[in-house]
N, C-alpha and C positions, 0 to 999 in steps of 0.2 A: 488447476484454476485457481486464482490468486484467494488467499483467505483472508480473514480480521486481521487474524494474528499477524500476518505477512505485511499485511497495511500497517499496523500499526508498529513493528520490527523496522520496515524501512524509515517511516516518519523519525522512529527514536534513534538511529543510527543517523540519518543525519541533522541531527540534534534540535529539530523542529518540533514546537508547541503544536496542539491542536491550531489554536488560533492562525500560527504562523503559514498550518498546511491551509486553512480555509482563505487566508488571503491569496495565496499562491494559487490554488487551483478555482475560486471563484464559486465554491459549494457551503452550505451554511454547516454551521457547527454543529448541529444535530444530524445532519448527514454523515459528517465525519466520524461523529463518536457511535451512530447507528451501525456504519461501514466495518469501523475497527471492532464492535463489540458481536455482530452479529455475520458480518461480511458484506462484502459486495453484492452480491445477489440481493441484497435487502436493500437495494437501492435502483433508481433508474439507470441505465445504463449509461446514459450520458452522463449524468453525474460520476458514475463508478470509472467511467473510463477518464475524467477530467482528473479525478484524484491517481489512477493509476500512470497518466502519462505525467502528470507533474512530477512526482516519484522518481520516476524514469528519468525524467529529463534532468533531475538533479544528482543522477549518478544510481538509484537503485536499480540490481538487477533481480528480480524475482527467480526463483529455483523451483522448478515443479516436482512434485512428490514422485515423478516415477526418472527423474535425470541420474545418469548411472554416476556422475560423480558427486552426488548428495549422500551417500551413504543412505539410502533408503528413505531420506525424508526432505518437506520441502525447506524452503528458508530464504532467507535474503541475503545481498551483500553488497558492498560497495564498487562502483568500480574504482579501478586502483588509476 
């Protein structure tokens, strides 16, 4: 499950501000702020998917907590 911290980290790694993510994803600023602070589960499925898809399309890779290559933690990286 993708967390709010991962969303924020992905946005920052891409060098985007919250307003830039809003423009690229088509969701409201308040939605992005809520998702980054409380997690995507605190938004509609459609809005969460728009934000996640936008970040992934720009090169963000979300790493699950259970992925053996993460040394036991979730995270975000960019495609090389």
